C-alpha positions in Angstrom: 55.8 129.4 67.1 58.9 128.6 65.2 60.2 124.7 65.6 63.1 124.1 67.8 66.6 123.7 66.3 67.6 119.9 66.0 70.4 119.5 69.0 74.0 118.8 67.7 75.5 115.5 69.2 77.8 117.4 71.7 74.6 119.3 72.6 72.7 115.7 72.8 75.9 114.2 75.3 75.6 117.3 77.3 71.5 117.0 77.7 71.7 113.1 78.8 74.2 113.9 81.1 72.4 116.4 82.9 69.2 113.7 82.9 71.3 111.1 84.7 72.2 111.3 88.3 76.0 111.8 88.8 78.0 108.8 89.3 79.0 107.9 92.8 82.7 107.9 92.7 84.6 105.0 93.9 85.7 104.9 97.0 89.4 105.6 97.9 91.5 102.4 98.5 93.0 101.9 101.8 97.0 102.0 101.1 98.4 98.4 102.6 100.3 99.3 106.0 104.1 99.7 105.6 106.0 97.0 107.1 107.8 98.4 110.2 111.5 99.5 110.0 113.8 96.1 110.9 116.6 97.0 113.1 119.9 96.4 112.3 122.9 94.3 114.2 124.2 97.8 114.9 121.1 99.0 116.4 121.2 96.0 118.9 123.5 97.7 121.5 121.4 100.3 122.8 118.6 98.0 123.7 120.7 94.7 124.6 119.4 93.5 128.0 119.3 90.6 129.5 116.2 89.2 131.4 115.6 86.2 134.0 114.4 83.3 132.3 111.6 82.7 131.2 111.9 86.1 130.1 108.5 88.0 129.3 108.0 89.8 125.9 106.2 92.6 127.7 109.6 93.4 129.7 111.7 93.5 126.6 113.1 97.1 125.6 112.9 96.4 121.9 109.5 94.5 121.4 109.7 91.9 118.9 107.7 92.6 115.7 104.5 90.3 116.4 101.5 92.2 115.4 101.8 91.5 111.6 100.5 94.8 110.8 101.7 94.8 107.1 100.3 91.2 106.4 97.4 90.8 103.7 95.3 87.9 104.6 93.6 85.8 101.7 91.4 83.3 103.8 93.7 80.5 103.1 92.9 78.9 106.3 89.2 79.4 106.4 87.4 76.7 108.7 90.7 75.1 110.0 91.8 74.5 113.3 95.4 74.6 115.0 97.1 74.0 117.8 100.3 75.6 118.4 102.9 74.9 121.4 105.0 77.9 122.5 102.2 80.5 121.2 102.3 82.9 124.1 105.5 85.3 122.7 107.6 85.5 119.9 107.2 83.3 116.6 104.5 81.0 118.0 102.3 84.7 118.7 103.1 85.9 115.0 102.5 82.5 113.8 99.0 82.2 115.8 98.0 85.4 114.8 98.7 85.2 111.3 96.7 81.8 110.9 93.9 83.7 112.7 94.0 86.3 110.1 93.8 83.6 107.1 90.4 82.2 109.1 91.7 79.9 111.4 90.9 79.3 115.1 93.6 78.5 117.3 94.8 77.0 120.3 97.7 78.3 122.2 99.5 76.2 124.4 102.1 78.0 126.9 104.3 76.7 130.2 104.7 79.7 132.2 103.7 83.2 130.9 100.3 83.7 131.3 100.2 87.6 131.0 102.0 87.1 127.5 99.4 84.6 126.7 96.6 86.5 127.4 98.1 89.2 124.9 98.0 86.9 122.4 95.0 85.6 122.8 93.2 89.2 122.6 94.8 89.5 119.1 93.8 86.4 117.7 90.0 86.9 119.1 90.4 90.5 117.6 90.6 89.0 114.7 87.2 87.5 115.0 88.1 83.9 115.7 88.2 81.6 118.9 91.4 81.2 120.8 91.3 78.5 123.5 94.1 78.9 125.9 95.9 76.2 127.7 99.0 75.9 129.9 101.0 72.5 129.8 104.6 71.2 129.8 105.1 69.7 126.6 107.5 67.2 128.2 104.9 65.3 129.7 103.0 63.0 127.3 99.8 62.9 129.2 99.6 66.5 128.9 100.1 66.5 125.5 96.8 64.1 125.0 95.2 66.3 127.0 95.8 69.6 125.0 94.8 67.9 122.0 91.8 66.1 123.5 90.7 69.8 124.8 91.6 71.1 121.1 89.1 68.9 119.6 86.2 68.8 122.4 85.9 72.9 122.5 87.0 74.3 119.1 85.9 71.3 117.0 88.7 69.2 115.4 92.3 69.6 114.6 94.1 70.0 111.3 97.2 71.7 112.2 99.7 71.1 114.5 102.7 73.6 115.1 105.4 72.4 117.4 107.4 75.6 118.3 107.9 75.0 122.1 111.5 75.5 122.9 114.1 75.7 125.8 117.6 77.1 125.3 120.5 77.9 127.6 123.8 79.3 126.6 127.0 78.1 127.9 130.4 79.4 126.9 132.1 76.0 127.7 130.6 72.7 126.9 132.0 71.0 129.6 129.7 72.9 132.3 126.6 72.3 131.1 124.5 70.2 133.4 122.7 67.2 132.9 119.8 68.9 134.1 119.7 71.4 131.4 120.4 68.8 129.2 117.7 66.9 130.3 115.2 69.7 129.7 116.7 70.9 126.7 116.1 67.1 124.7 112.8 66.9 126.9 111.3 69.9 125.7 112.8 70.3 122.3 112.4 67.1 120.5 110.5 64.5 122.8 108.2 67.1 123.4 107.6 67.6 119.3 107.2 63.2 119.5 104.7 63.3 122.1 102.8 66.2 120.6 102.9 64.0 117.3 101.4 61.1 119.0 98.9 62.7 120.6 98.0 64.6 117.1 98.2 62.1 114.6 95.3 59.6 115.4 93.1 63.0 114.8 94.5 64.0 111.4 93.3 63.0 108.0 94.2 63.7 104.3 95.0 67.3 103.9 96.1 68.1 107.4 99.6 68.9 108.4 102.4 68.8 111.3 105.0 72.0 111.3 108.2 71.7 113.4 110.1 74.6 114.3 113.8 73.6 113.5 116.8 75.9 113.4 120.1 77.3 111.0 122.1 76.3 114.4 120.7 72.4 113.8 122.7 72.8 110.2 126.0 74.8 111.0 126.4 74.1 114.8 127.1 77.2 117.6 129.7 76.2 120.3 127.5 78.1 123.0 124.1 76.4 122.5 125.8 73.1 121.7 122.8 70.9 123.4 120.4 73.0 121.8 121.9 72.8 118.4 121.8 68.9 118.8 118.5 68.9 119.7 117.0 70.9 116.3 119.1 68.4 114.3 116.9 65.9 115.7 114.2 68.3 114.6 115.0 68.1 111.1 115.4 64.5 110.9 112.1 63.9 112.8 110.3 66.2 110.2 111.9 64.1 107.3 111.1 60.5 108.8 107.3 61.4 109.7 107.0 63.0 106.3 107.7 59.4 104.9 105.8 57.8 107.4 102.8 59.7 107.0 103.1 60.4 103.2 100.7 58.0 102.3 97.9 59.6 104.1 98.5 62.5 102.5 99.4 64.2 105.9 102.1 66.7 105.0 105.1 67.2 107.3 107.3 70.5 107.1 109.7 72.1 109.0 110.3 75.9 109.4 114.3 76.9 110.0 114.5 79.9 111.3 117.8 82.1 111.7 118.6 84.5 114.6 115.0 86.1 115.1 114.3 88.6 118.2 112.2 86.8 120.5 112.1 86.7 124.7 114.5 83.6 124.3 117.3 85.9 123.7 117.6 88.5 126.4 116.6 85.4 128.4 118.9 82.9 127.6 122.2 84.7 125.7 125.4 86.5 127.0 124.9 90.5 126.6 127.8 90.1 124.1 126.2 88.3 122.1 123.0 90.5 122.5 124.2 93.3 121.6 125.5 92.1 118.1 122.6 90.0 117.5 122.0 88.9 113.6 125.7 90.4 113.0 126.5 87.3 111.2 123.9 87.0 108.2 124.0 88.6 104.9 120.9 91.0 105.7 123.1 91.9 109.0 119.9 92.1 111.0 117.7 89.7 113.2 114.6 88.4 111.7 111.5 89.5 113.3 108.7 86.7 114.5 106.4 88.8 111.8 108.7 87.3 108.7 108.2 83.9 109.7 104.8 83.5 109.9 104.3 83.6 106.4 106.4 80.7 106.3 103.9 78.9 108.5 101.0 79.8 106.4 102.5 78.5 103.5 103.3 75.0 104.8 99.9 74.8 106.2 97.6 75.9 103.6 96.8 74.4 100.2 99.6 76.6 98.8 102.2 74.3 99.9 100.2 71.2 99.1 103.4 69.6 97.5 105.7 70.3 100.0 106.4 67.6 102.8 109.8 66.6 104.5 111.2 70.1 103.6 113.3 72.3 105.8 112.3 75.7 104.5 115.1 78.4 105.6 113.6 81.6 106.8 117.5 82.8 108.0 118.5 86.4 106.7 121.2 84.5 104.6 122.9 82.6 107.8 124.6 80.0 105.3 127.4 78.5 107.8 128.8 78.1 111.3 131.0 81.3 110.5 131.1 84.1 113.1 
């Protein structure tokens, strides 16, 4: 029998390829979700509406973007427990969901809109995180202590306090602002933050933090929200003072400063003429959406913001002055 001819290099490679099982194709990478279209100020007239206060997010013609569909989490808050006031809708809902996506369990505190709060709970639990839903009035110091107590008892601790609950009501004439409105504005927006901080601070440790929600109008002013703007300026000062007070304990205190953001507060408290052009005054010529605010809170809550305290973090779309 004649001897087999020696294989060429090419033949050897081909034979080896046949002998080995074919390598599995790498799974196709899932394309990241695209950010939703952001409505501009010129879009607002078609969807403008006014709603009775407190407005429900579910009743808004144009739904605020709070589902964070394009958000890419990185486990930045694994093992953390957060308490967020005013978290039934709007910015609070978006922040609660972002924290859950980053691995935190969350206590959400709301005052009146039970249905909106239930929606927020469902979104958080869909992320596989625990969510404690508490109805409370932050104007009452004892209720603030109770929500902190229940958060610690039922979720196992407290690492992040987000003061976000707010009240506003527009008035064309400053002289028409009632004593009742002024007291409710300050009791909710600044005293409520103080009561919550006093309740939380004894239980915070090094590395924990407080994040307040301020407003650009607390810096620039606004003629139809004089009392609200004053209360927000007070929040900015509270942030800086608490940051100095808690610095030696390595507890950070910062403040997110939103510009015009599309939330239930807008149709519930603003005049229709303003809603019809909402966001017109900023450089980007549109209102912000709650999901565009949430990453700033994640930054301040996580180790990415470990050298930030006493900061006012502007997320305003380019609202730089009081010019209308």
